[in-house]
C-alpha positions as CSV (number, residue, x, y, z in Angstrom):
1,M,-52.6,37.7,-15.5
2,S,-49.5,39.0,-14.1
3,N,-51.0,40.7,-11.3
4,Y,-52.7,37.3,-10.3
5,A,-49.3,35.6,-10.4
6,T,-47.8,38.2,-8.2
7,T,-50.5,37.9,-5.6
8,R,-50.5,34.4,-5.8
9,D,-46.9,34.1,-5.0
10,R,-47.2,36.6,-2.1
11,V,-50.0,34.5,-0.7
12,E,-48.0,31.3,-0.9
13,D,-45.1,33.0,0.9
14,Y,-47.6,34.2,3.6
15,F,-49.1,30.8,4.5
16,D,-45.8,28.8,4.2
17,R,-43.6,31.4,6.0
18,S,-45.6,32.9,8.8
19,A,-49.2,31.7,9.1
20,T,-49.3,27.9,9.0
21,K,-49.5,27.4,12.8
22,T,-52.1,30.1,12.9
23,W,-54.3,28.5,10.3
24,E,-53.6,25.0,11.7
25,R,-55.1,25.9,14.9
26,L,-57.8,28.2,13.6
27,T,-59.1,25.2,11.7
28,S,-59.0,22.8,14.4
29,D,-60.8,22.3,17.7
30,A,-58.2,23.8,19.6
31,P,-59.0,26.8,21.9
32,V,-58.5,30.2,20.3
33,S,-58.9,33.7,21.3
34,G,-62.3,35.7,21.2
35,V,-61.4,37.3,18.0
36,R,-60.4,34.2,16.1
37,A,-63.4,32.2,17.6
38,T,-65.6,34.6,15.6
39,V,-63.5,33.9,12.5
40,R,-63.8,30.2,13.1
41,A,-67.6,30.5,13.6
42,G,-68.0,32.7,10.5
43,R,-66.0,30.2,8.3
44,D,-68.0,27.4,9.6
45,R,-71.3,29.1,8.4
46,M,-69.9,30.2,5.2
47,R,-68.7,26.7,4.3
48,A,-72.2,25.3,5.2
49,L,-73.8,28.1,2.9
50,M,-71.7,27.2,0.1
51,L,-72.3,23.4,0.4
52,A,-76.0,24.3,0.4
53,Q,-75.5,25.5,-3.2
54,L,-74.7,22.0,-4.3
55,P,-76.9,18.6,-4.2
56,D,-76.6,16.4,-1.1
57,D,-75.7,13.5,-3.3
58,L,-72.6,14.3,-5.2
59,R,-71.8,10.7,-6.4
60,G,-70.4,10.8,-9.8
61,A,-69.5,14.4,-9.6
62,R,-66.0,15.7,-9.9
63,V,-65.4,18.9,-7.7
64,L,-62.4,21.3,-7.5
65,D,-61.7,22.7,-4.2
66,A,-59.8,25.7,-5.1
67,G,-57.7,27.0,-2.1
68,C,-58.6,24.0,0.0
69,G,-56.4,25.0,2.9
70,T,-56.4,22.4,5.8
71,G,-59.0,20.3,3.9
72,A,-62.4,20.8,5.6
73,M,-64.5,21.6,2.6
74,A,-62.7,18.8,0.5
75,V,-63.6,16.3,3.3
76,E,-67.4,17.3,3.3
77,L,-67.6,17.3,-0.4
78,A,-66.1,13.6,-0.4
79,Q,-68.5,12.7,2.4
80,R,-71.4,13.6,-0.3
81,G,-69.8,11.1,-2.7
82,A,-67.9,13.6,-4.9
83,Q,-64.3,12.9,-6.4
84,V,-62.5,16.0,-5.2
85,V,-59.4,17.5,-6.4
86,A,-58.2,19.7,-3.4
87,V,-55.7,22.3,-4.6
88,D,-53.8,24.9,-2.5
89,I,-50.8,27.2,-3.2
90,S,-49.2,26.4,0.2
91,P,-47.7,23.0,0.3
92,K,-47.8,23.1,4.2
93,L,-51.3,23.7,4.2
94,V,-51.8,20.6,1.9
95,G,-49.7,18.5,4.1
96,I,-52.0,19.3,7.0
97,A,-55.0,18.5,5.1
98,E,-53.7,15.1,3.8
99,E,-52.8,14.3,7.5
100,R,-56.4,15.3,8.7
101,C,-58.2,13.4,6.0
102,P,-60.3,10.5,7.2
103,R,-58.8,7.2,6.1
104,N,-62.1,6.1,4.4
105,L,-62.1,9.3,2.3
106,R,-58.6,9.3,1.1
107,G,-59.6,7.5,-2.1
108,N,-62.0,10.3,-2.9
109,I,-59.7,13.4,-2.7
110,D,-56.7,14.0,-4.7
111,F,-54.5,16.7,-2.6
112,V,-52.4,18.8,-4.8
113,A,-49.9,21.7,-3.9
114,G,-50.1,24.1,-6.7
115,D,-52.1,26.8,-8.7
116,M,-55.7,26.3,-8.8
117,L,-55.9,27.5,-12.4
118,E,-53.5,24.8,-13.8
119,A,-55.0,23.2,-16.8
120,T,-53.9,19.9,-15.9
121,H,-56.3,19.5,-13.0
122,G,-58.9,18.7,-15.7
123,A,-62.5,19.4,-16.1
124,F,-65.1,19.7,-13.2
125,D,-68.8,19.6,-12.4
126,H,-68.3,22.3,-9.8
127,V,-65.8,24.6,-8.2
128,M,-65.6,25.6,-4.5
129,A,-63.5,28.6,-3.8
130,M,-63.8,29.6,-0.1
131,D,-61.9,32.9,0.8
132,S,-59.2,31.9,-1.9
133,L,-60.1,34.9,-4.3
134,I,-60.2,37.5,-1.5
135,Y,-56.7,39.0,-2.5
136,Y,-57.5,39.6,-6.1
137,A,-58.8,42.7,-8.0
138,A,-61.8,42.4,-10.1
139,P,-60.0,42.0,-13.5
140,D,-58.2,39.1,-12.1
141,I,-61.4,37.5,-10.9
142,A,-63.0,38.0,-14.3
143,A,-60.0,36.4,-15.8
144,L,-60.1,33.4,-13.7
145,M,-63.7,32.9,-14.2
146,G,-63.1,32.9,-17.9
147,K,-60.6,30.2,-17.5
148,M,-62.8,28.2,-15.1
149,A,-65.9,28.4,-17.3
150,R,-64.1,26.5,-20.1
151,R,-63.6,23.6,-17.7
152,V,-66.7,23.7,-15.5
153,D,-70.2,22.4,-16.4
154,G,-72.0,23.6,-13.3
155,K,-71.3,26.2,-10.7
156,V,-68.3,28.1,-9.5
157,I,-69.2,28.9,-5.8
158,F,-66.8,31.4,-4.2
159,T,-66.6,34.1,-1.6
160,L,-65.3,37.7,-1.6
161,P,-65.2,40.3,1.1
162,P,-67.9,43.1,0.6
163,R,-66.9,46.5,0.4
164,T,-68.4,48.0,3.5
165,P,-67.3,50.8,5.6
166,L,-67.1,48.7,8.7
167,L,-65.0,46.0,6.7
168,M,-62.7,48.9,5.5
169,A,-62.2,50.0,8.9
170,M,-61.2,46.7,10.3
171,F,-58.7,46.0,7.6
172,R,-57.1,49.5,8.4
173,A,-57.0,48.7,12.1
174,G,-55.4,45.4,11.4
175,K,-57.3,43.6,14.0
176,L,-57.9,40.2,12.4
177,F,-54.4,38.8,13.3
178,P,-51.4,40.1,15.2
179,R,-49.0,41.9,13.0
180,A,-46.7,38.8,12.5
181,D,-49.5,36.8,11.2
182,R,-51.5,39.4,9.1
183,S,-52.5,38.2,5.7
184,P,-51.8,39.9,2.4
185,Q,-54.2,42.8,1.8
186,M,-57.7,41.6,1.0
187,V,-59.6,43.5,-1.7
188,P,-63.3,44.3,-0.9
189,H,-65.8,44.0,-3.8
190,R,-69.3,44.8,-4.8
191,A,-71.0,42.1,-6.9
192,A,-71.8,44.9,-9.4
193,G,-68.2,45.7,-9.8
194,V,-67.4,42.0,-10.4
195,A,-70.1,41.8,-13.0
196,N,-68.7,44.8,-14.8
197,A,-65.4,43.3,-14.8
198,L,-66.7,40.1,-16.3
199,R,-68.5,41.9,-19.0
200,D,-65.5,44.0,-19.9
201,A,-63.3,40.7,-20.1
202,G,-66.0,39.2,-22.5
203,V,-66.8,36.4,-20.0
204,K,-70.3,35.2,-20.6
205,G,-72.5,33.8,-17.7
206,R,-74.6,34.6,-14.6
207,L,-73.1,35.9,-11.5
208,R,-75.5,35.7,-8.4
209,E,-74.8,37.1,-5.1
210,I,-76.3,34.6,-2.6
211,E,-75.7,35.8,1.1
212,R,-73.4,37.6,3.2
213,V,-72.0,36.0,6.4
214,K,-71.1,38.2,9.5
215,S,-69.4,36.8,12.6
216,G,-67.3,39.3,14.5
217,F,-64.2,39.9,12.6
218,Y,-65.3,37.4,9.8
219,I,-67.5,39.1,7.0
220,S,-67.7,37.6,3.7
221,T,-70.2,37.2,0.5
222,C,-71.1,34.1,-1.0
223,L,-71.5,34.2,-4.8
224,T,-72.1,31.9,-7.7
225,F,-71.1,32.2,-11.2
226,E,-72.4,29.7,-14.1
227,G,-70.7,30.3,-17.5
228,G,-72.7,30.7,-20.6
229,R,-72.6,28.0,-23.0
């Protein structure tokens, strides 16, 4: 997965070098611009949609928050009783997540700076990957799902940007963030294209498209994958 590694390193550089303050503010209650407010609202809706794919009671479950960012998803999973491993490639974002974690939940969340694919994280009942796969091509996503499927008993719940004319135009215009804060290039996908990549890679399982969330400049699709056994 050489392309995966190259993109992963570029994402780490982006978040640790230029975007930490932007994402710290975006994921807080601080006032933001109208554009960023739509992104914040969309991310909140997407997080709720992803959580709705899991039981309300997660006591006894071990869940990987792959690309935990500043920790909002990890906290909600822990509030449901899950034992969470919250991983992000950006040490600075992991530091923010640790600072924000409520004291009563710190025993339920293990925050780790590193690669979400690292085998030493162990096995899981479920995986949540909110907006952490959006920079990768379909073959890399398929390879990632193949690796995840061997260590996950339940669902991998993840998001991808849909391949729509509107979203492509927004990417070209570069309106999501100012130039200095712009992220690495996202890769829009159709669910059928990801399914084809999974088949080509010999990864067995069920891919489902759940729902698309649109909130101004935030447009993303929630999908689930359950590996074949």
